[in-house]
N, C-alpha and C positions, 0 to 999 in steps of 0.2 A: 166628259171632261177632256182636257188636253187638246189634241188636234181634231177630235171628232165633233160632231154636232149632236148635242143631247140636251133635252130640257130637264131641269131638275124637277123631281116630284115634290109637291108641297111648297113650292116657292110662292110667296105672297108679295106681289108687286103693287105698290101703292098707286092708287089712281091719279092722285095729284102729282103733276110733274115738277121736278126740281128745276128743269130748264127745258125750253122748247126752241128748236132751231128750224131752219128750212129743211133740214135733212132728217131729223129725229127728235124724239122727246126723251128726256133723261129722268128716270124714276128711281126712288129708293126701293129696296126689296129686302125681305127677311127670309131666311131659310135655315133649316137644321141639317147641315150636310158637311161632313169632313171638318176642315178648319174654318169654314165660313159660317157666320151667323147673320151677317148683313152684306148686301151686294148693291151694286148699281146696275140697273138694266136700261139699255138704250133700245127704244122701239122705233124702227125706221119707217119712213114714208114709203109706200109701195111704188110710187112713180115720182121720179125726179127728172126734170128737163135738163138736157145737156148731153152732148155726144159721148162724154167720158163715162156716163152712167148707163149706156145702152145695154151692156152685158151684166153689170153689177151696180146695185144702188150704192150711194156713198157709205152707208153703214156696212154693207157686205164687203166693200173694198177695205174699209178701215179695219174690220174684223180680221180679214185675211192677213193684213199687214201686222196686226197685233199678235196673231198666232205665230207668224214667222219671226218677228223681231222681238226677242225676249231679252229684257235688261231690267235691272232693279229700278232704273229711273224712267222706264216706259210703262204706261198703264198696263196692269196685269190682266190678261185674258183669262176668263174662267170657263165660259161655255157659250154656245150660240144655238139657235133653233128657229125654225119657221113656224109661225102660228097664223093660219089663215093666209092673208095676203101680206102680212107684215113680218119682217125679219127682226129677231131679238138677239141682242148681244149682252151677255152678263160679264161684268168686270169687278175688280175689287171695289169696296165701298169708298166712293169719292164724292166730292162736291166740286163745282166749277171754281177755278181760281178767281174768276170775276166776282164771286160772292164774298170772298174773304180778303182780297188783296189789300184793300184799304185799311184793314185791321192789323196787318202784319208789320212787325218791327223791321228796321233795316237789317238786323241780323237774320231774321227769318227770310227776308227777301234775298239776302246774299246766299243763304243755304239753298233756297229754292232755285235761284238762277244757276247755281253750281250744279244742281241735279240735272237741269235742262241741258246745260253745257256738256255734261258727261253723256247724256242720251244722244246728243247731236254728234259728239265725237265718235260714239259707238256706231251710229248710222253711217257716217261718212268713211271712217277709217276701218271699220270691221265688216259692216254689212254692205258697203258700196252703194248706199242709197241717199237720196235727198228728200227731206221732209216737205219743203215747199210752202209751208204756212205756219211758221213759228209765231205765235202770238198768244195773248192772254186767253183767247177763246179756245185754244188747243191744249190748254194745261189744266190739270185737275189736282186736287189736294186730298190726301188721305186723312183719316182720323188723327193720326199722329203728326200731321203737318207736313208730310213729305210731298213734294211736287212731282207729278208724273206727266210725261209727255204723251198726249193723245192726238186726236185729229189727224189720223194717219191715212185719210181718204185720198190725199193728194200726193202721197209718197210715191216715188218711182226709183228704179235703179238708175245709177249715174249714166249708164249707156243709153237710157231712155229719156234723159233730161234734154229735151229738144224744144225748139221754139213752138212746134205744133202742140206738144203736151202743155206748155205754159199758156198757150192761147186758149186751150180747152178749159183750163181751170181759173183763168184770170178773173172772171167776173165773180167767182165764189171766194177768192182769197181775201185776206185782210188788206185793203188797198194801201194803208199807210206803211205797211211792211214790205211792199213790193219795190225792189230796186228799179228806179226809173230807166236804167240802162241795161236791164237784163237781156232784152231781146237782141240788142246790138252786141252785147258781150258774147252771147252764144253764137251769133252769126260770124263773129271774128275768130271762131275756133279757139276759144280760151282754154288753157290747160287746167284752170281751177274750176271745179264743179261745186265747191262749197260756198261760192260767193253769194248765192241766193239765201241760204240759211244763215250765213254770217251777217248779212245785211238785216234780215228780219230779227235775228237775235239782238242786234244792236238797238233796234226800235223797241223791242220788248223790254230790254234793260232800262232804256231811257224812260219808258212809260211807267215802270214800277218804282224806279229809284228817284222819286220826285221830292223826297224829304232829305235834303243834304244835311249831314251832321258829322261829327267827329267820332261817333261811337264805333264806327267800323274803319279800320286802317285802309287808306288808299281808295275810299269810296269816290271822292271827287275826281281823282285821277282816272278811275275806271269809267265814270260817267263821261268824262271828256274823251276818253278812248273810243267809247261807243258812238259818240256824236261825230267824231272825226275819222280816226284811222279805220274803223270798221265799215265806214261808208265811202272810203276813198274811191274816186272814179276809176283809178287804176286798180282793178281787183287783185292783181298780183302783189300789190303792196299791202293788202289787208292781212292782218294777223290770222293765222290758222287757229282752229279749235285747240290744238295741242299747246299753242303759245298762250292762248287765253287761260287755259287751265293752270298755267304757271304764274299768272298775274298775282301780285300781292293781295289784291282784294279777295281772292279765293284761297289764300294760304296763311291766314292768321290761325291762332291756336284752336279756336272753337271749330272752325271748318276742318282742320286736320283731325281733331277728335271725332267729329261726325263721319268723316271719310273712313277713318280706321275702323270704326264700329260697323259701318255699312259693308266694308270689304273684309271683314274678319275671316271669312272662310279662305281667303287667299293668303293670309299672313302665316309666317312660320311660328313655331312654338316659342322660339326665343324672342321674336318681335312681340308676341302677345304678352309674354312674361314681363318684358320691359315696359310695355304700354300700361298694363293693369297695375303695375307696382307704383306708378306715379299719377294715375288717372284722377283719384279723388282730390289730391292737392291742386291739380290743374282745373278741375271743375269748380272748386270753391271760389275761384277768381270771378266767376260769372254769376249773374242774377239767377237765383235758384228756380224761379218760375220759368225762365227761358230754358234752363237745363232740363227741367221736368217736361216741359211741353215738347221740346225738340228731340230729347234723347231718351226719355223714360222707356219708350218701346224698345229701343236698341239695347239699353242697359238691362232690361228684363228679358232679353231674347234667350233662347235655349243655349246658344253658343257661349254667351257670357255667363249664364247661371251655372253651367257645367264645367267652366274653365277653373282649374285648381287654384291658379293665382288669383283670379277674380273672386273666388269664394272666400279667400282670406283678406284681400285688400280692397275689394269693391262692394260686394254684396252686403256685408254687415252695415256699411254706411248708407246704402240705398234702402234697405229694409228696416232701418232704425230711425224713426223720426227724431228730430232734434231734442224735443223735450224728454225723450226717453234715454238720452245719452248720459253716461255716468260722469263725464267730464268734458271740458272744452276741447281738449286735445283729440278726443275720440268722438267728437260730435257727429251726428248724422248729417246727411247732405240736405235734407228737406225738412221744412217746418211741417207740423201736423196739417195745417190748412192746404199747403201745396201738395202734400202727400195724398190727402183726401181727394183733391181735385184731379190730379193727373195719374197717380199710381194706383189708387184703389180700383178704378175701372179696368185697368190692365190686369191687376191681380185677380179680380173676379173672373176674368176670362181664363187666366192661367190655371186657376183652381179647377176649372171644368175639364182640363186636360189631364187624363188619368195616367200620368207618367210618374213612376215610383221615385226616380232620381230627383225630378223637379219638385214633387210633392214634399219629399223629405227636406229638401233645402228650404222651401217656403215655411215648413213647420218648425225648422230649427230656429227661426227668427219670429215665429208667429206671435209670441207674447209681447214683442216690442211694438207691433203695428196693429194688433187686433182691435184696439180701441179706435182706430181710424175708420173702421166699418160701422155702419149704422146697425142697430139691433135687427132691423128687418133684413139687411144684407147677410148678417151672420146667421140668422135663423133660416132664411129661405134659400140661400145660395152656398154658404160655407158649410153649415152643419150637415146638410144632406151628403156632401162630398166626403166629409169626415166619417160619417156613419158607414159609407161604402168602404172607406179606408181601413176600418177596424176588422173587416172581413177578408183583408188581403192575405196572401200566403207569405208575404215578406214580413218576418218577425220584427225587424227594425222599424219598418213603416208602421206596423200595428202599434208598437210601443210609443212612438213619437205622436201618433194620432191620438192615442188614449191620453197622453199628457196635454195635447191641445184641447181635447174635450173637457178635461178637468179645468183648464184655464177659462173655458167658456161658462162654467157653472155659475161663478159670481155675477156674470153679465146677463145670461139668459135664464138662469134658474135651473135647478136640478131636474125638475119635472120636464122642462122643455128639452134639455140635453139627453137625459136618459130615456124619456118617452118618445123622442123624435123618431 
């Protein structure tokens, strides 16, 4: 793992491909290793025509760039290896954006575009690189709905962004997102090297934001910006990525909440305290399904669960479905159906992580949400973890685990719980 090349032992790659391109096939895979249970594996074609691929295949080149350019909004590299004549790249579990883009709401599209924008800002302003093929085909979506920028096979350093490089990759790039004047602009010794990705981002945004509505502030204004300002013939007049990040379309409350949660490690203790103190009231303004789908993974992250303020002002409302609330003023954030659909799968994953602090926190609220699990989930996944917990050396964990086992007796029966 990391920067080396190593094949996982016991990885099971599904034969049926999720997607097949000219360069590789994309497969789902399962594995029991570290924090990963499911992955995506790309299997490259051994020979690809084109002078750019004489030393490295597109997948090998993409792999190298994923290893170098690490960012929360860029596809996460896990491992890579050679098997026979074919190169294999394992990344986090994702599906192509093209498979789900038509099912996404405008709010989900807004969050996704914001993620891609942050990835491009990082590449240009921090890594000094240009992606050169920003389009739907280069974007992937994780299980929790996060968009990740991939398709790094055309990426180059800004100093290598020449007419020759663009000529080598032109036939492979998404033609609708190619600035028709890019060759002329480069030959004119332009000082702006972001104009290629700015143009292609404008095309991407225009293609996905096809359903205009008033549910997102400034949506129409942003679409107009993409179709006009971002494609200005004078590339020096095009807004920069830093300017786009300040656009009102990307700065309404839901986006700000999402950004804060994704950037939590960078925040001060005072910022976190202020944020978590008002978070539930801010979230209640939005549709609960949207909140659960877009934010449940972030809300159940280790950094949130272990934050002292969040434990008092956020976690009880996340882990207490609405029907279990004692009164309307202290009602939970999610209905039982929403809880079952979005939070239960994540909680099942977290229960498998044997961390005493996290386990104790989950068990503190267990009685409120245990009925959201099926009996099968309780018996086959939760119960075995609890039976391990009663053998722990931490007295407090053992005590709270015994209470949770007692709560399971009316549901599973004494024989199942005691004899498990």
